Rosetta silent file (secondary structure, phi, psi, omega in degrees, C-alpha in Angstrom):
SEQUENCE: XXXXXXXXXXXXXXXXXXXXXXXXXXXXXXXXXXXXXXXXXXXXXXXXXXXXXXXXXXXXXXXXXXXXXXXXXXXXXXXXXXXXXXXXXXXXXXXXXXXXXXXXXXXXXXXXXXXXXXXXXXXXXXXXXXXXXXXXXXXXXXXXXXXXXXXXXXXXXXXXXXXXXXXXXXXXXXXXXXXXXXXXXXXXXXXXXXXXXXXXXXXXXXXXXXXXXXXXXXXXXXXXXXXXXXXXXXXXXXXXXXXXXXXXXXXXXXXXXXXXXXXXXXXXXXXXXXXXXXXXXXXXXXXXXXXXXXXXXXXXXXXXXXXXXXXXXXXXXXXXXXXXXXXXXXXXXXXXX
SCORE:     score description
SCORE:     0.000 S_00000001
   1 L     0.000  135.838 -177.349  -11.433   12.387   21.406 S_00000001
   2 L   -86.232  125.232  177.652   -9.411   11.215   18.453 S_00000001
   3 L   -69.753  147.284 -178.037   -5.694   11.020   19.111 S_00000001
   4 L   -82.653   94.197 -179.495   -3.478   12.839   16.611 S_00000001
   5 L  -110.061   27.300  174.697   -1.744    9.859   14.982 S_00000001
   6 L    52.102   53.583 -177.359   -1.074   11.716   11.667 S_00000001
   7 L   -61.422  -42.921 -169.646   -3.678    9.721    9.803 S_00000001
   8 H   -93.282   -1.897  179.487   -3.600   11.770    6.598 S_00000001
   9 H   -68.474  -19.814 -179.728    0.150   12.337    6.386 S_00000001
  10 H  -101.559    6.661 -179.093    0.455    9.001    4.647 S_00000001
  11 L   -63.220  129.740  178.690   -2.440    9.649    2.292 S_00000001
  12 L   -82.239  139.782  177.035   -1.603    8.882   -1.396 S_00000001
  13 L   -97.473  150.338 -177.967   -2.538   11.497   -3.960 S_00000001
  14 H   -56.487  -36.790  179.408   -4.158   10.726   -7.299 S_00000001
  15 H   -63.080  -31.502  177.990   -1.253   12.308   -9.208 S_00000001
  16 H   -63.237  -48.014 -179.000    1.095    9.767   -7.505 S_00000001
  17 H   -62.381  -45.151  179.888   -0.995    6.902   -8.810 S_00000001
  18 H   -63.943  -39.617  177.953   -1.326    8.337  -12.336 S_00000001
  19 H   -64.349  -44.969  178.022    2.441    8.924  -12.511 S_00000001
  20 H   -63.174  -42.184  179.818    3.241    5.400  -11.344 S_00000001
  21 H   -62.399  -45.540 -179.269    0.719    3.945  -13.792 S_00000001
  22 H   -62.376  -43.114 -178.517    2.159    5.940  -16.690 S_00000001
  23 H   -72.893  -21.030 -177.677    5.744    5.052  -15.940 S_00000001
  24 L  -123.785   33.581 -167.856    4.947    1.335  -15.460 S_00000001
  25 H   -58.469  -42.719 -175.642    2.145    1.064  -17.931 S_00000001
  26 H   -63.025  -43.416 -177.537    2.962   -2.243  -19.649 S_00000001
  27 H   -69.688  -51.608 -172.282    3.230   -4.210  -16.368 S_00000001
  28 H   -71.936  -32.474  179.691    0.342   -2.638  -14.505 S_00000001
  29 H   -69.751  -28.342  172.403   -2.011   -2.539  -17.490 S_00000001
  30 H   -59.664  -50.403  176.732   -1.579   -6.304  -17.963 S_00000001
  31 H   -55.845  -42.591  179.142   -2.889   -6.819  -14.459 S_00000001
  32 H   -63.727  -48.898 -177.561   -5.757   -4.436  -15.197 S_00000001
  33 H   -63.609  -34.292  176.866   -6.722   -6.074  -18.496 S_00000001
  34 H   -69.146  -38.554  174.291   -6.758   -9.549  -16.877 S_00000001
  35 H   -59.002  -47.173 -176.766   -9.128   -8.154  -14.168 S_00000001
  36 H   -65.734  -42.765 -177.621  -11.393   -6.745  -16.840 S_00000001
  37 H   -62.740  -45.990 -176.674  -11.418   -9.865  -19.060 S_00000001
  38 H   -67.526  -41.610 -178.890  -12.228  -12.171  -16.168 S_00000001
  39 H   -61.367  -47.992 -178.393  -14.864   -9.823  -14.732 S_00000001
  40 H   -64.626  -40.414  178.483  -16.619   -9.388  -18.079 S_00000001
  41 H   -60.684  -48.312 -179.398  -16.532  -13.148  -18.783 S_00000001
  42 H   -67.371  -37.856  179.868  -18.130  -13.951  -15.411 S_00000001
  43 H   -59.554  -46.571 -176.143  -20.607  -11.108  -15.777 S_00000001
  44 H   -66.014  -40.449 -172.044  -21.820  -12.419  -19.138 S_00000001
  45 H   -71.138  -14.956  178.266  -22.127  -16.085  -18.085 S_00000001
  46 H   -64.919  -48.247 -174.335  -24.569  -15.060  -15.234 S_00000001
  47 H  -125.603   -5.897 -168.906  -27.450  -14.021  -17.545 S_00000001
  48 L    55.526   33.690 -173.990  -26.021  -14.220  -21.114 S_00000001
  49 L  -163.041  100.313 -175.718  -27.104  -10.531  -21.101 S_00000001
  50 H   -72.191  -27.484  175.436  -24.729   -7.748  -19.933 S_00000001
  51 H   -62.901  -41.011  178.779  -27.464   -5.112  -19.857 S_00000001
  52 H   -65.697  -42.429  176.753  -29.279   -7.192  -17.285 S_00000001
  53 H   -62.129  -43.650  179.540  -26.112   -7.694  -15.265 S_00000001
  54 H   -65.686  -35.972  172.274  -25.338   -3.970  -15.335 S_00000001
  55 H   -56.075  -45.642 -178.931  -28.842   -3.158  -14.127 S_00000001
  56 H   -63.574  -49.017 -179.783  -28.270   -5.456  -11.208 S_00000001
  57 H   -69.775  -25.095  173.898  -24.907   -4.051  -10.212 S_00000001
  58 H   -65.443  -43.350  176.029  -26.245   -0.548  -10.680 S_00000001
  59 H   -64.250  -43.159  179.514  -28.977   -1.290   -8.118 S_00000001
  60 H   -64.354  -41.334 -178.352  -26.399   -2.851   -5.782 S_00000001
  61 H   -61.911  -45.265  179.374  -24.060    0.161   -6.220 S_00000001
  62 H   -62.230  -34.589  177.391  -26.804    2.626   -5.352 S_00000001
  63 H   -70.612  -40.099  177.954  -27.527    0.600   -2.240 S_00000001
  64 H   -66.573  -34.893  174.763  -23.861    0.504   -1.187 S_00000001
  65 H   -64.705  -37.557  176.892  -23.714    4.301   -1.752 S_00000001
  66 H   -66.571  -37.614  174.748  -26.652    4.680    0.594 S_00000001
  67 H   -57.814  -48.897 -177.339  -24.839    2.599    3.214 S_00000001
  68 H   -61.914  -38.686  178.948  -21.870    4.903    2.997 S_00000001
  69 H   -57.085  -39.605 -177.872  -24.164    8.002    3.232 S_00000001
  70 L  -100.533   22.821  175.984  -25.535    6.726    6.507 S_00000001
  71 L    57.359   36.957  175.150  -22.103    5.597    7.778 S_00000001
  72 L  -104.387  137.179  175.335  -22.892    1.897    7.425 S_00000001
  73 L  -139.623  125.319 -178.125  -20.207   -0.550    6.374 S_00000001
  74 L  -116.132  140.352  178.558  -20.668   -4.267    6.017 S_00000001
  75 L   -78.497  169.817  177.656  -17.956   -6.865    5.701 S_00000001
  76 H   -52.907  -50.170  179.532  -18.002   -9.594    3.061 S_00000001
  77 H   -62.415  -42.148  179.448  -19.361  -12.151    5.585 S_00000001
  78 H   -66.385  -38.551 -175.321  -22.006   -9.842    6.897 S_00000001
  79 H   -70.898  -40.764 -170.612  -23.180   -8.879    3.450 S_00000001
  80 H   -95.392   -0.533  177.878  -23.409  -12.360    1.981 S_00000001
  81 H   -85.187  -20.387 -178.059  -24.874  -14.185    5.032 S_00000001
  82 L   -68.757  147.840  176.518  -28.276  -12.483    4.649 S_00000001
  83 L   -73.766  -31.884  177.445  -31.084  -14.274    2.826 S_00000001
  84 E  -156.541  154.614  178.154  -32.076  -11.083    1.142 S_00000001
  85 E  -131.480  131.891  177.662  -31.057   -7.398    1.135 S_00000001
  86 E   -71.514  132.875  178.685  -33.337   -4.451    0.583 S_00000001
  87 L   -90.880  146.567  176.404  -32.253   -2.292   -2.293 S_00000001
  88 L   -61.007  137.285  178.536  -32.221    1.497   -2.220 S_00000001
  89 L   -57.941  144.993 -175.908  -35.308    2.985   -3.897 S_00000001
  90 L  -145.247  166.769  173.675  -34.552    4.010   -7.469 S_00000001
  91 L  -108.911  129.973  177.150  -36.025    5.491  -10.581 S_00000001
  92 H   -57.321  -37.054  177.459  -36.170    3.488  -13.787 S_00000001
  93 H   -58.688  -42.446 -179.639  -35.543    6.722  -15.640 S_00000001
  94 H   -67.127  -44.996  179.903  -32.314    7.255  -13.660 S_00000001
  95 H   -58.924  -48.895 -176.278  -31.158    3.604  -14.244 S_00000001
  96 H   -62.827  -39.429 -179.586  -31.837    3.949  -17.976 S_00000001
  97 H   -69.448  -43.038 -179.690  -30.003    7.202  -18.251 S_00000001
  98 H   -62.780  -34.152 -177.971  -27.002    5.994  -16.263 S_00000001
  99 H  -101.883    6.092  176.518  -26.613    2.846  -18.353 S_00000001
 100 L    56.122   48.553  172.973  -27.567    4.489  -21.663 S_00000001
 101 L  -127.568  166.555  179.912  -30.533    2.209  -22.340 S_00000001
 102 L   -75.878  160.104  177.405  -34.184    2.968  -23.007 S_00000001
 103 H   -62.467  -35.789  179.675  -36.724    3.124  -20.174 S_00000001
 104 H   -65.630  -42.611  179.257  -38.611    0.256  -21.797 S_00000001
 105 H   -63.756  -44.665 -179.736  -35.481   -1.944  -21.886 S_00000001
 106 H   -63.362  -44.941  179.321  -34.658   -1.166  -18.256 S_00000001
 107 H   -60.115  -45.847 -178.087  -38.238   -1.913  -17.140 S_00000001
 108 H   -65.428  -39.289 -175.169  -38.390   -5.144  -19.089 S_00000001
 109 H   -76.760  -31.232  174.694  -35.068   -6.471  -17.872 S_00000001
 110 H   -64.102  -41.081  177.709  -35.961   -5.627  -14.185 S_00000001
 111 H   -62.581  -40.245 -179.628  -39.139   -7.687  -14.662 S_00000001
 112 H   -64.434  -36.732  176.422  -37.037  -10.528  -16.118 S_00000001
 113 H   -65.524  -39.618  176.350  -34.780  -10.373  -12.988 S_00000001
 114 H   -63.873  -45.582 -178.903  -37.928  -10.631  -10.853 S_00000001
 115 H   -63.260  -31.951  179.081  -39.203  -13.626  -12.850 S_00000001
 116 L   -78.956   -7.316 -179.988  -35.808  -15.308  -12.430 S_00000001
 117 L    84.752    5.684 -179.929  -36.062  -14.919   -8.668 S_00000001
 118 L   -75.598  -39.812  177.753  -33.060  -12.586   -8.478 S_00000001
 119 E  -114.154  148.147  177.705  -35.167   -9.658   -7.404 S_00000001
 120 E  -134.405  123.964 -179.908  -38.313   -9.708   -5.274 S_00000001
 121 E  -104.801  132.188  171.396  -40.819   -6.911   -5.130 S_00000001
 122 L  -126.597 -169.572 -172.761  -43.379   -6.297   -2.367 S_00000001
 123 L   -59.651  -35.750 -169.991  -45.503   -3.329   -1.512 S_00000001
 124 L  -115.712  -10.280 -175.058  -42.815   -1.176    0.072 S_00000001
 125 L  -153.810  167.433  170.734  -39.462   -2.423   -1.139 S_00000001
 126 E  -120.341  127.015 -179.550  -37.398   -4.335   -3.721 S_00000001
 127 E  -120.821  155.728  173.849  -34.918   -6.899   -2.440 S_00000001
 128 E  -100.562  130.509 -173.502  -32.156   -8.924   -3.977 S_00000001
 129 E   -90.065  168.435 -177.186  -32.406  -12.598   -3.143 S_00000001
 130 H   -52.201  -42.680  178.936  -29.740  -15.110   -2.232 S_00000001
 131 H   -65.664  -26.247  173.517  -29.386  -16.402   -5.772 S_00000001
 132 H   -67.062  -37.030  177.906  -28.940  -12.786   -6.791 S_00000001
 133 H   -63.544  -47.279 -178.255  -26.112  -12.481   -4.303 S_00000001
 134 H   -61.280  -34.437  178.458  -24.378  -15.511   -5.767 S_00000001
 135 H   -60.889  -40.597 -174.953  -24.742  -13.964   -9.218 S_00000001
 136 L  -111.801   21.311  175.930  -22.798  -10.835   -8.350 S_00000001
 137 L   -76.182  108.210 -167.527  -20.425  -12.349   -5.713 S_00000001
 138 L   -94.913   52.410 -175.983  -17.063  -11.167   -6.971 S_00000001
 139 H   -55.655  -49.184 -176.824  -14.634  -13.621   -5.376 S_00000001
 140 H   -69.432  -38.609 -177.285  -12.301  -13.855   -8.351 S_00000001
 141 H   -64.274  -33.824  178.301  -12.410  -10.152   -9.129 S_00000001
 142 H   -63.916  -39.231  178.870  -11.303   -9.309   -5.571 S_00000001
 143 H   -64.157  -43.177 -178.734   -8.228  -11.524   -6.082 S_00000001
 144 H   -66.215  -42.432 -177.186   -7.418   -9.854   -9.395 S_00000001
 145 H   -72.668  -29.760  175.257   -7.828   -6.299   -8.121 S_00000001
 146 H   -67.833  -32.501  174.880   -5.842   -7.139   -5.008 S_00000001
 147 H   -68.081  -43.172  178.109   -2.948   -8.351   -7.166 S_00000001
 148 H   -61.897  -43.034  178.659   -3.115   -5.112   -9.092 S_00000001
 149 H   -64.864  -39.509  177.838   -3.173   -3.037   -5.863 S_00000001
 150 H   -64.500  -40.417  177.308   -0.225   -4.996   -4.485 S_00000001
 151 H   -67.938  -34.831  173.018    1.808   -4.302   -7.625 S_00000001
 152 H   -63.807  -43.558 -178.149    0.919   -0.614   -7.364 S_00000001
 153 H   -63.761  -33.447  178.501    2.103   -0.612   -3.709 S_00000001
 154 H   -62.985  -44.842  178.438    5.354   -2.241   -4.830 S_00000001
 155 H   -68.056  -35.350  175.981    5.961    0.617   -7.314 S_00000001
 156 H   -65.742  -37.080  176.601    4.977    3.221   -4.713 S_00000001
 157 H   -67.417  -44.757  176.870    7.549    1.737   -2.305 S_00000001
 158 H   -57.347  -32.118  177.189   10.216    1.815   -4.991 S_00000001
 159 L   -92.680    9.516  174.158    9.447    5.492   -5.480 S_00000001
 160 L    60.514   29.010  178.005    9.551    6.072   -1.701 S_00000001
 161 L   -89.525  -33.058  172.155    5.900    7.248   -1.602 S_00000001
 162 L  -125.174  167.055 -174.032    4.929    4.557    0.971 S_00000001
 163 L   -93.769  -24.304 -176.687    7.064    2.710    3.503 S_00000001
 164 L  -143.062  141.955  171.326    5.879   -0.867    2.997 S_00000001
 165 L   -74.225  145.869  179.792    4.466   -3.017    0.210 S_00000001
 166 L  -107.989  132.277 -175.507    1.070   -4.465    0.923 S_00000001
 167 L   -76.632  160.684  177.493    0.570   -8.113   -0.141 S_00000001
 168 H   -58.528  -42.496 -178.963   -2.182   -9.423   -2.335 S_00000001
 169 H   -64.544  -36.057  175.909   -3.545  -11.427    0.609 S_00000001
 170 H   -64.163  -39.493  179.191   -3.562   -8.331    2.800 S_00000001
 171 H   -69.336  -38.830  177.055   -5.586   -6.467    0.219 S_00000001
 172 H   -59.103  -48.790  178.460   -8.071   -9.329   -0.081 S_00000001
 173 H   -58.334  -46.409 -179.083   -8.523   -9.288    3.660 S_00000001
 174 H   -65.586  -40.972  178.492   -8.914   -5.488    3.826 S_00000001
 175 H   -63.303  -45.249 -176.641  -11.416   -5.348    0.928 S_00000001
 176 H   -70.587  -30.244  177.502  -13.505   -8.094    2.462 S_00000001
 177 H   -70.001  -34.805  179.073  -13.382   -6.449    5.908 S_00000001
 178 L  -116.039   48.032 -168.161  -14.642   -3.130    4.367 S_00000001
 179 H   -56.889  -56.078 -175.030  -16.548   -4.746    1.589 S_00000001
 180 H   -67.490  -25.751  175.609  -19.465   -2.425    0.871 S_00000001
 181 H   -74.053  -49.448 -176.673  -17.226    0.628    1.156 S_00000001
 182 H   -70.828  -39.117 -173.834  -14.463   -0.725   -1.084 S_00000001
 183 H   -73.209  -22.318  173.432  -16.566   -2.479   -3.684 S_00000001
 184 H   -61.228  -34.952  176.866  -18.551    0.646   -4.358 S_00000001
 185 H   -61.476  -41.332 -179.027  -15.349    2.252   -5.637 S_00000001
 186 H   -66.057  -48.918 -176.796  -14.959   -0.669   -8.109 S_00000001
 187 H   -66.482  -37.686  175.683  -18.599   -0.573   -9.221 S_00000001
 188 H   -56.666  -48.937 -179.817  -18.566    3.221   -9.615 S_00000001
 189 H   -60.485  -52.243 -175.591  -15.607    2.826  -11.980 S_00000001
 190 H   -58.930  -44.122 -175.732  -17.031   -0.104  -13.991 S_00000001
 191 H   -65.064  -49.102 -176.219  -20.465    1.458  -14.553 S_00000001
 192 H   -66.039  -46.767 -175.496  -19.042    4.823  -15.667 S_00000001
 193 H   -68.261  -50.210 -175.684  -16.198    3.416  -17.800 S_00000001
 194 H   -65.536  -41.032 -176.342  -18.095    0.547  -19.498 S_00000001
 195 H   -69.905  -36.641  177.806  -21.167    2.647  -20.240 S_00000001
 196 H   -67.349  -42.893  179.623  -19.135    5.546  -21.752 S_00000001
 197 H   -61.666  -44.801  178.152  -17.198    3.150  -23.998 S_00000001
 198 H   -58.131  -51.191 -176.077  -20.461    1.501  -25.035 S_00000001
 199 H   -60.070  -47.256 -174.403  -22.174    4.786  -25.730 S_00000001
 200 H   -78.959  -26.921 -173.149  -19.306    6.389  -27.695 S_00000001
 201 H  -129.468  -47.007 -163.505  -18.091    3.404  -29.707 S_00000001
 202 H  -110.886  -14.845  175.187  -19.758    0.013  -29.513 S_00000001
 203 L    68.649  -11.668  170.884  -23.486    0.537  -28.617 S_00000001
 204 L  -152.212  154.539 -173.251  -23.638   -2.624  -26.524 S_00000001
 205 H   -69.725  -32.264  179.787  -21.570   -4.170  -23.745 S_00000001
 206 H   -63.306  -42.899  178.687  -21.067   -7.505  -25.557 S_00000001
 207 H   -64.746  -40.485  176.805  -19.357   -5.886  -28.496 S_00000001
 208 H   -58.934  -45.617 -178.678  -17.094   -3.978  -26.109 S_00000001
 209 H   -57.992  -41.589  178.382  -16.259   -7.271  -24.345 S_00000001
 210 H   -62.806  -48.967 -177.956  -15.293   -8.849  -27.718 S_00000001
 211 H   -64.387  -41.058 -177.850  -13.164   -5.931  -28.757 S_00000001
 212 H   -71.751  -23.428  174.943  -11.405   -5.636  -25.368 S_00000001
 213 H   -68.337  -36.255  174.387  -10.581   -9.334  -25.485 S_00000001
 214 H   -66.455  -38.660  174.952   -8.721   -8.726  -28.723 S_00000001
 215 H   -63.372  -46.435 -179.552   -6.854   -5.834  -27.033 S_00000001
 216 H   -55.715  -44.141 -179.206   -6.083   -8.138  -24.107 S_00000001
 217 H   -67.515  -41.190 -179.375   -4.588  -10.765  -26.406 S_00000001
 218 H   -65.108  -34.490  176.946   -2.513   -8.209  -28.290 S_00000001
 219 H   -68.505  -34.587  178.293   -1.183   -6.848  -24.980 S_00000001
 220 H   -66.447  -40.479  176.298   -0.047  -10.337  -23.971 S_00000001
 221 H   -62.805  -38.704  177.762    1.900  -10.598  -27.280 S_00000001
 222 H   -63.551  -44.189  178.575    3.449   -7.195  -26.600 S_00000001
 223 H   -62.163  -41.690  178.058    4.584   -8.377  -23.148 S_00000001
 224 H   -62.491  -33.753  178.394    6.139  -11.452  -24.641 S_00000001
 225 H   -66.533  -42.057 -177.538    8.017   -9.265  -27.084 S_00000001
 226 H   -62.770  -47.837 -177.659    9.286   -7.067  -24.235 S_00000001
 227 H   -64.968  -33.610 -175.996   10.421  -10.102  -22.182 S_00000001
 228 H   -87.431   -5.848 -174.515   12.113  -11.654  -25.167 S_00000001
 229 L  -121.275  100.215 -177.028   13.910   -8.516  -26.384 S_00000001
 230 H   -57.862  -44.526 -179.265   16.691   -7.413  -24.017 S_00000001
 231 H   -61.965  -42.547  179.382   17.259   -4.136  -25.912 S_00000001
 232 H   -64.490  -40.532  179.371   13.538   -3.297  -25.786 S_00000001
 233 H   -63.741  -42.598  179.120   13.411   -4.037  -22.047 S_00000001
 234 H   -61.220  -40.640  178.069   16.428   -1.727  -21.489 S_00000001
 235 H   -60.845  -43.574  179.450   14.629    0.912  -23.528 S_00000001
 236 H   -65.187  -37.761 -179.052   11.505    0.639  -21.369 S_00000001
 237 H   -62.827  -26.537 -177.474   13.623    0.907  -18.193 S_00000001
 238 H   -89.927   -7.761 -175.944   14.943    4.222  -19.427 S_00000001
 239 L   -79.747  148.996  171.484   11.535    5.624  -20.326 S_00000001
 240 L  -105.280   -4.263 -178.147    9.661    8.057  -18.101 S_00000001
 241 L  -147.345   79.326  179.136    6.348    7.639  -19.884 S_00000001
 242 H   -65.180  -33.568 -175.666    5.425    4.125  -21.027 S_00000001
 243 H   -56.884  -35.914 -177.592    1.776    5.166  -21.299 S_00000001
 244 H   -74.723  -28.347 -179.430    2.374    7.449  -24.241 S_00000001
 245 H   -87.200  -16.065 -168.725    4.180    4.758  -26.263 S_00000001
 246 H   -53.242  -52.874 -174.733    1.806    1.919  -25.435 S_00000001
 247 H   -62.410  -39.684  177.551   -0.635    2.292  -28.288 S_00000001
 248 H   -60.787  -44.948 -178.703    2.111    2.654  -30.937 S_00000001
 249 H   -68.419  -37.073 -179.504    3.785   -0.505  -29.723 S_00000001
 250 H   -65.227  -49.600 -177.495    0.475   -2.366  -29.530 S_00000001
 251 H   -66.278  -26.067  179.686   -0.674   -1.379  -33.007 S_00000001
 252 L   -62.307  -19.142 -178.012    2.724   -2.317  -34.505 S_00000001
 253 L   -95.070   -3.769 -178.081    1.773   -5.962  -33.863 S_00000001
 254 L   -63.099  138.677  177.271   -1.588   -5.809  -35.644 S_00000001
 255 L    90.934  -22.425 -175.228   -2.127   -8.276  -38.470 S_00000001
 256 L   -84.360  -18.875  178.338    0.771  -10.524  -37.581 S_00000001
 257 L  -160.955 -174.458  176.040   -1.362  -12.717  -35.185 S_00000001
 258 L   165.252 -165.418  178.406   -4.660  -12.555  -33.465 S_00000001
 259 E  -114.649  145.847  172.286   -7.647  -14.558  -32.060 S_00000001
 260 L   -90.977  172.128 -172.581  -10.194  -16.618  -33.968 S_00000001
 261 H   -63.441  -39.095 -178.591  -13.908  -16.402  -33.327 S_00000001
 262 H   -62.354  -45.067 -178.574  -13.994  -19.660  -31.259 S_00000001
 263 H   -66.393  -40.437  176.607  -11.274  -18.506  -28.898 S_00000001
 264 H   -61.435  -39.119  176.565  -12.962  -15.113  -28.455 S_00000001
 265 H   -60.874  -42.130  179.301  -16.206  -16.968  -27.649 S_00000001
 266 H   -63.780  -44.045 -177.355  -14.402  -19.025  -25.037 S_00000001
 267 H   -72.048  -28.163 -177.406  -12.735  -15.964  -23.436 S_00000001
 268 H   -98.744  -25.439 -172.657  -15.895  -13.846  -23.355 S_00000001
 269 L    85.121   -6.176 -179.719  -18.555  -16.483  -22.805 S_00000001
 270 L   -77.228  134.474  179.239  -20.504  -14.962  -25.727 S_00000001
 271 L   -56.624  146.017 -174.786  -21.876  -17.633  -28.127 S_00000001
 272 H   -57.027  -44.613  177.938  -19.843  -18.120  -31.321 S_00000001
 273 H   -58.545  -40.753  177.975  -22.628  -17.058  -33.769 S_00000001
 274 H   -64.372  -43.218 -179.778  -23.038  -13.781  -31.796 S_00000001
 275 H   -56.725  -50.279 -176.520  -19.256  -13.326  -31.733 S_00000001
 276 H   -61.680  -40.796  177.220  -19.046  -13.752  -35.515 S_00000001
 277 H   -61.676  -44.155 -176.481  -21.869  -11.275  -36.103 S_00000001
 278 H   -76.731  -29.884  174.019  -20.292   -8.650  -33.889 S_00000001
 279 H   -64.003  -40.748  178.394  -16.814   -9.216  -35.300 S_00000001
 280 H   -59.177  -45.775  178.294  -18.184   -8.421  -38.750 S_00000001
 281 H   -59.809  -45.190  177.137  -19.663   -5.221  -37.425 S_00000001
 282 H   -62.227  -35.624  178.606  -16.369   -4.286  -35.714 S_00000001
 283 H   -69.728  -42.670  176.974  -14.488   -5.000  -38.915 S_00000001
 284 H   -59.598  -39.435 -179.696  -16.828   -2.814  -40.974 S_00000001
 285 L   -83.080    1.180  175.721  -16.430   -0.030  -38.472 S_00000001
 286 L    67.833   28.795  173.922  -12.652   -0.408  -38.615 S_00000001
 287 L   -87.439  -21.620 -179.949  -12.130   -1.250  -34.967 S_00000001
 288 E  -139.532  164.598  174.806  -10.469   -4.563  -35.877 S_00000001
 289 E  -129.443  156.006  177.577   -8.789   -6.215  -38.831 S_00000001
 290 E  -121.568  133.267 -179.404   -8.728   -9.865  -39.968 S_00000001
 291 L   -91.768 -174.355 -175.884   -5.691  -11.573  -41.488 S_00000001
 292 L   -66.634  -16.273  179.750   -5.519  -14.412  -44.051 S_00000001
 293 L   -98.252   11.982 -177.947   -5.855  -17.015  -41.251 S_00000001
 294 L    60.183   38.281  175.090   -9.094  -15.410  -39.981 S_00000001
 295 L  -105.182  135.534 -174.471   -7.408  -14.116  -36.881 S_00000001
 296 E  -101.416  135.833  175.110   -8.577  -10.779  -35.501 S_00000001
 297 E  -136.982 -179.989 -175.057   -6.361   -7.992  -34.132 S_00000001
 298 E   -73.368  140.533  174.352   -6.731   -4.253  -33.432 S_00000001
 299 L   -67.691  146.408  173.919   -7.246   -1.905  -36.403 S_00000001
 300 L  -102.389    9.807  179.246   -4.562    0.587  -37.306 S_00000001
 301 L   -58.852  120.959 -167.810   -7.089    2.867  -39.000 S_00000001
 302 H   -58.364  -47.549 -176.775   -5.958    6.325  -37.877 S_00000001
 303 H   -57.800  -45.124  175.993   -9.313    7.985  -37.221 S_00000001
 304 H   -65.511  -42.967  179.564  -10.449    5.150  -34.955 S_00000001
 305 H   -60.560  -39.121 -179.174   -7.074    4.868  -33.243 S_00000001
 306 H   -63.966  -45.770 -179.023   -7.061    8.566  -32.357 S_00000001
 307 H   -66.579  -41.990  175.462  -10.484    8.382  -30.746 S_00000001
 308 H   -62.035  -39.156 -178.471   -9.670    5.176  -28.817 S_00000001
 309 H   -64.832  -39.985  177.356   -6.430    6.753  -27.680 S_00000001
 310 H   -60.151  -44.865 -179.190   -8.283    9.762  -26.215 S_00000001
 311 H   -66.814  -34.254 -179.072  -10.525    7.406  -24.295 S_00000001
 312 H   -65.138  -44.856 -179.719   -7.573    5.321  -23.074 S_00000001
 313 H   -66.247  -35.764  175.521   -5.912    8.357  -21.510 S_00000001
 314 H   -62.999  -40.766 -178.725   -9.192    9.412  -19.960 S_00000001
 315 H   -70.142  -33.517  174.630   -9.588    5.942  -18.556 S_00000001
 316 H   -52.227  -45.941  178.514   -5.995    5.988  -17.176 S_00000001
 317 H   -67.190  -37.003  179.649   -7.088    8.865  -14.942 S_00000001
 318 H   -66.412  -43.771  176.963  -10.275    7.117  -14.032 S_00000001
 319 H   -63.809  -37.280  179.587   -8.491    3.895  -13.013 S_00000001
 320 H   -61.156  -40.387  179.905   -6.010    6.050  -11.015 S_00000001
 321 H   -64.760  -47.113  177.540   -8.843    7.594   -9.028 S_00000001
 322 H   -58.527  -48.805 -178.958  -10.260    4.139   -8.208 S_00000001
 323 H   -63.233  -40.451  178.175   -6.874    2.684   -7.267 S_00000001
 324 H   -57.716  -46.592 -178.040   -6.065    5.780   -5.133 S_00000001
 325 H   -63.651  -43.724 -176.110   -9.281    5.337   -3.104 S_00000001
 326 H   -70.518  -41.033  176.234   -8.726    1.617   -2.546 S_00000001
 327 H   -60.936  -46.065 -179.866   -5.023    2.112   -1.601 S_00000001
 328 H   -66.392  -38.059  175.623   -5.809    4.878    0.875 S_00000001
 329 H   -60.301  -43.615  179.541   -8.619    2.810    2.402 S_00000001
 330 H   -65.006  -48.537 -174.167   -6.128   -0.050    2.880 S_00000001
 331 H   -66.842  -41.628  179.505   -3.280    2.048    4.198 S_00000001
 332 H   -68.402  -33.549 -179.390   -5.416    4.083    6.625 S_00000001
 333 H   -76.527  -36.020  173.934   -7.147    0.949    7.902 S_00000001
 334 H   -61.924  -42.049  179.568   -3.747   -0.788    8.393 S_00000001
 335 H   -64.274  -36.174 -176.423   -2.534    2.238   10.287 S_00000001
 336 H   -76.584  -29.989 -175.324   -5.623    2.242   12.475 S_00000001
 337 L   -78.880    0.000    0.000   -5.433   -1.500   13.300 S_00000001
């Protein structure tokens, strides 16, 4: 019999997270953008092919979802000590549809993963091999997302929604203890968000990675402006909705600085010739602008800005759902322990 210890009385609601995120958008979004930049850089450097990487994590995610369905949960140590792990059976058609790629591309890249020794196929199953584990082992990403979660918990404490802040180290420990459960929330988010952005705007993950790196840099400059401008900081403190003002503030800095192609290549891992080619495409499509010093920043073209803004608000809700699930998993497990 389960004792009534008021497990769900401390459950955080998605609207709590969305409100906290909106009111503290500049600070929390910087943590989020750093998580994304580092994750995308590491993802690309594994295969120099983000489609291939997303196929792999899609297969891993489906397997983790199956674990949850059958009430199985593996810790970080349990998951990564195995020499190989059997993957949930899947349809190439479903993978292609989920990642917005052709069936032929999905089939070809899965065969390439097999030839590379990442995947191994036998008569009855497909397994991911130890070198495949190392490819998608997200040590750094767990640190970044734990820092983001800890900062959310600080804001939740300040708003009297929870009673105690949870440290970054505690989140790392909790995520690793409940690894296959927690990391599925992260992969669900990344696959849905990245694929929708690719489909609606950029047509490939590498172009999105390049554009988002330019956004990341512009956000850092905005933060420096806030820190260096006492009046602006006071203005932000009085605001109830930083999220609505964010794009206007970010775009106001366009053209005055930016990143060159070499730096973008370093930050994304994408080779410089590929970066230059994709920057030209982004510039033609009015997603970015280039100044006289060949530095790239976000475009202020209204039609593009409006569409990106719609997606940003949609993603704010999507991030809030992921953060809410991870925070509740942490809080409920802390309460149980």
